[in-house]
Residue, then its C-alpha position, 0 to 999 in steps of 0.5 A: m697583703e690583700t689583693l686590692y686596697k680598700p680604704e674603708g675600714v682600714e682608715e678608721r682602724w688606723q685612726r683608732t690605733w694612732e689615738q689609742e697608742g698615744h701617738y697624737n699626744a702632746d705633753p711638755d718635753p723639754s728635750r725636744e723642740s715643739f711645733v704647734i698648730a692651734h687649728p682655728p675652731p670651726n663654728v658649731t653650726g653644722d657639718l664641716h665643708m670642703g674648705h674645712a677638709l682642705q684647711l685640715s689636709l694642709a695642716d695635718t701634712i705639715i704636723r705629720t712631717r714635723r712629727m717624723q722629723g722628731y718635733n714634739t707636735l701639738f695639733q690642737p683641736g676644738f670648736d667655737h660657740a660661734g654665738i650668733s651663727t649658732q643661735n641663728a641655726v638653732e632658731k631655724h630649727l625652732a622655726q621648723q616647729g613653728k616656735t621662736r626663742q621668745d616662746l621658750g624664754r631665755e633659760a630654756f633657749v640657752e639649754l636648747v643651744w647646749e643640746w645642739l652643741r653637744e650633738y654637733g661638737g661630737k660630730i666635728m670631732l668625728q669629722f676631724r678624725r675621718i679626714g685624718a687629722s692627727m690632733d690631740y683629742r685629749r685636749e679638745r677645747f670649746t670656747m664656752d668651757d669654764a676655763y675658757v670663759r674665765a680667760v675671756m672675762r679676764f681679757f675684757v677686764h684687762l682691756y677695760g683696765k687700760g682704758w681701751i674699752y669704752r661705751a658710746n652711741r654709734i650707728i651700727n648694722w642692726c639685724p631686726f630678726h636677731q635684734t643684735s649688732l652686726s660687724d660690717l663683715e657679717v653683712a651681705h650686699v645684694e642688689v634689689d629693685d626699689a622705687l625712688t620717691y621725689a618729695r618736695y620740702p617747702l621753704a619755711d620763709g616763703d615761696g618755693h621748695i627743694t626736692i629730695a629723692t629717697v628709697r625710704p619714705a618712712t624715714i622722712l619722719a626722722d629727717v633733721a636737715v637737708a644737705v647740698h654740695p657746697d659747689d652746686d650752683r642750684y642750691r647755693h642760695l638755699v644754704n643756711r635757710e630752713v625747710i619744712v619736713p613733710v608729714v611731721g612739719r619740722r623746720v630744718p636747716v639746709v646745710a652744705d656738705e661736700r659728701v653730697e653726691r650731686d649726681f644722685g637724684t636731685g643732688a639734695l640729700k635728706v639727712t636722717p642721722g638716726h638711720d643712715p651711716l652717711d647721714y650719721e657722719i654728716g649730723r655729727d659734723h653739723d651738730l644735728p639732732e639724732i631722731t629715731v623712728i624705727g625700733p629694734d624689731g624693724r617696726m615704727n617706734e613711738q616717735a613715729g607718732e601715729l604711724a607707731g607699730m607699723t611695718q616700714e612698708e605700711a609707713d611708706e604707704r602712709v607717707l606717700e598718701w600724705l605727700k599725694e594729698h598735699g601735692q608734695l609728691e613730685k614723681r616716683e621711678s624704678y631704682r635698682h641699688k644694693v642693700a645690706l642683709c644679714d649674712r645669716c638670716q637674710s633680714r634687711i639691715e637697719p642702721r641704728i644708733s645704739l649704746q654699744w661697747w667698743c674696744s679702741m684699736t689705737e694702741l692694740r694695733k701698734p705692736a701687731l703692725e710692727a710684727l707684720r712689717s718686720r715679718r715676725v709673723h708672715f702671711h703666705p702668699e705675699s699679696q695676703h700679707r699686704f692685705a693683712i697689714q692693710s686691714l690692721e691699719d685700717a681697722p676701726d674700733w671693734n664693737i664687741s658686744r652683742q644683744i643676743w641670748w647666747g655667748h659669753q656675758l659681759p663682765v659688766w655690772q650695773c646698779p639702779d642708778g646707772h653706775i658701771t662696775v667691771a669685774e670678773t665676778e659679781p662685786e658685793a656692791c656698786g663700786e661708785c655709790g656703794l649702795h645698791k646690789l648689782e645686775r649683770s649686763t644681758d649683752v654677750l661678747d662678740t664671738w671673735f673676742s673669745s677666738a682672739l684668745w685661741p692660741f693660748a686660752t687652749l693652753g690654760w692661760p693664765e693658769d697652766t704655765e708649763d703648757l704655755r712655756t712648751f707650746y706658746p708661741g705656736n708656729l703655723n696657722t692655716t685659714a682662708r683669706d676672709i677671716i684674716r681680719l676676724w681671726e688672725n689679726r685679732m689673735i696676733f695683737s691679743g698674743l702680743e698684748l697678753m703673752g708678749e709674743v706673736p701666737f705663730r710665725d707663719v699663716v698660710i692663706h689657702s684657696t677657696v675651693h668653688a663648686p665644679t660649675g664655678g661660684r661658691m659652694s652653697k647648701s641652699l644653692g645646691t652647690g655645696m659638697n660634703p667632704l665626708a661624701a668624698i671620703e666615703t667614695y675615695g677614701a680619706d688619703a685620696t681626698r687629702y691628696g686631691l685637695m691639696k692638688m687643687a690648693s694654690s694661691q688662686d681660688v679653684r673649682f672642685s675637681e673630682g678628677a683630682i681625688e680620683e688621681g689620689r685613689k689611683l695613686a693609692n692603688k698603684l702604691w699598694n700594688v707595687a708594695r704587694l709585688i715587692l714584699q711577695a718577691s722579697e720573702g721577708a727580706e730586711p731593708d738594707e740599701r745594696p744597689g748593684t744596678l743602674e735602676e737601683r742607684w737611680i731610684l735611691a737617688r730620685l728618692s733623695q732628690t724628690q725628698r729635698e724637693v718636697e721639703r723645699l716645697l713644704g717650706e714654701f707651703d706649696f702643697s700642689h706641687m709637693v703632691s705632684e712631685l710625689y705622684h710622679l716619683t711614685f707612679d712614674d719613677f717607682c712603679d713604672w721604671y724601677a719596679e718593672a726594671a727590677k722585677p726579674r732580679l727580685y723574682d730570681g732571688d737576688a738577695d741584694a735586689r730584694a734588700t734594696a727594694v724593701a729599703a726603697l719602699e720604706r723611704l717612699l712610704k715615709l715620704l708619702h706618709p704625711a699626705m696620705p697617712h692610712v695606706t702608707e701605714e697599712i703597707w708599713s705594718n706588713l714590712p719586716a723588721r719594723e721598729s715603730r709605727l710609720i707615724v713616728a718613724p724617723w724622717p729619712e736622711a736625704a742621700d746622694e743624688t748624683e744619679a738622679g738623671a741616670l735614666t733620662a736617656v732611657q725615658e726619652a728613648a721610650v717617649v720617641y719610640r712610643r710616639s714614632g716607632v723609632l728606637p734610639k741607640l741604647e746599650g748595656e744596662k740602658r738597653r736592658i732597662f728599656d727592654a724590661v720597661v718598654k717591652p718593644k715587640p719584634a713584630e713591630g719591625s726593626g725599630d727604625g719606624n719612620a726615622a726620617a719623619e721623626i727627625a724632620r718633626l724634631q728639626q721643626e720643634i727645635a727651630r720653633a723653640e730656638g726662634m721663641l728664645a731668640n725673640e727678646h719680647f718673649v724672653g723679656n715679658a713671658p713668665a720666668e717659668v714659661v721661658e725656662a720650660e721652653r728651654e727644657k723642651l729645646a734641650r730635650y728635643r736636641r737630646e732626642l734628635d742626637a739619640i736618633s741621628g747618632 
């Protein structure tokens, strides 16, 4: 073995070896139970970020454990075409060249998108490998593969046939830049400084007026009513009368509606159903007309009359001029409020009434809700399980179409007379009139429509029955909480609808890793961190370890120190393995413990293994890697190896065989979290029958003596703190001397015993007081109370050891 462990080169070599030797491969095998993670495919919009690296580290640690436990594991790779996100990324690239998608035209633009995908799809697979993801890369899937497209089309047709897909005019979030609808989850809300304009609307049947306040004067042209609260005494006498809309002279009613905010502006609301979601709802309930004066490009349309073609800002100025000229501008004042922006291009969202395709959630959600409530699918932690249920209960009908140039085209065919036919392939003629040749809709399906099929479309649904029988349903999904609604719930109801079974049993919602200074990681803000940079500096194993150390149910700040801890652990493991293998001279592994430290380390290995298995089953990755760190760094290296070193160097055959066997068990426990360094060490072990990646997971043995060195370790703490040497005899004294190495020059070993006794008595009194406090015991977290009890027991043992 080399003197120093250097991950560069080693990690890439093992990735190639494992893949080339077929250890990642997942093929149907009736003799073994399957374990499947269909990894949520990242968007093909650029490099992976730290959240992806965390997600992969968690999932791969579980996959590698299950592989060693004998399961037929499938870790499914792939990437998502991310319709609007990818189109936005390509358009930004074009903008740098001074071009737009319109300059290229649809066909050339789509070809450019495919070039982008070929480049970034390959990058994503490379990044998966660099983090050590043991995926079956032969099965790489893309949501625009031909077979995947067929699956998406079939899903749409299936839902349409059940009457759950329909067309309707609704008010939607519209991005004027992309000229497509967006879901509420694709919209960012930011505070802006605006001006609130107070405009007078004259009463149509006499003197007087009613004043409204608006931040969008241009939309006055689309007003169809003024609404007031029914309990507002100021306006009760005006209900059912008419006012005249400025600029356009339209007579409109005053209506009473409880949704009007009496404290905003004047308490009177201009109702513009075509340009505001609340107004839209009020308009529908009062049978008001729906006028639209802003077009898809964000400019004033032909219904704006002489203002057609103007930007909204230009139209605002013209309306304000009119109000001033006619004495109907009461005042203007500064106003700070939130507005909706496209999350991708930051354009201001335009509420717009549009004919859209929708998927009804009324029936689709029912089986999914039952699966969540009965825990057939379980989100972890529990708070996220409750959120998943609530978000599914509250899920509105799903707007499934996009007006963009890239993605899955709707399987919708239309004849010149407006008749609609839905079919996977082009019909020969219109299904209603039978007369005309049909044209396909230019709209594309919402990206999440295809992602909903991921767990089974990747397996060739509905054609590949053998793969589906073997690998569906899967077992686990890991993701961040922001896509519970977008991905997880949709995969659940789609799997139940099409496969009759949930797609996975458990969903781990991991923490979001924030920038070291706090706040989200963002390339544009300069706070983004590329996981590949951490891998280049520290290695993939250290990065995986550090990210899992940071993982919890709470969001965390990125800590380079946690990754540095992982690097130190890899180096410490390398050094102790080198010591054992050099001192053992080819001894074959065989557990033949003859000393206290040997019985103790074998018991600690079994004890930690059971704890690791428990924590992994609870998806508590942070505590799991902490257990492995303590076992390796403290117990194995600092205590066992130091205590056993003299016998190893003296050529004791039993000590050598036991040391190699203990190292082998340690490598197996560490491999899922830190696969590369452990496999590299494993390759130097004698008499190995397989690669570590497929070596059998060890059987946890007796752990009776796992606490056999507690007194010795506590004596070391006391001695290092105070110079006082508690009384130890026999093997315990030998181990203490070998590890702590007390120096005679430091004195008799008595140190200041009186001072140490006094300190311990003070600590005992403090702990006893806290535990006697009913308020503390009853209100503090259980783990805090238990930690205090453990400290009290340790202080008492240390006092007994010194006093005795």
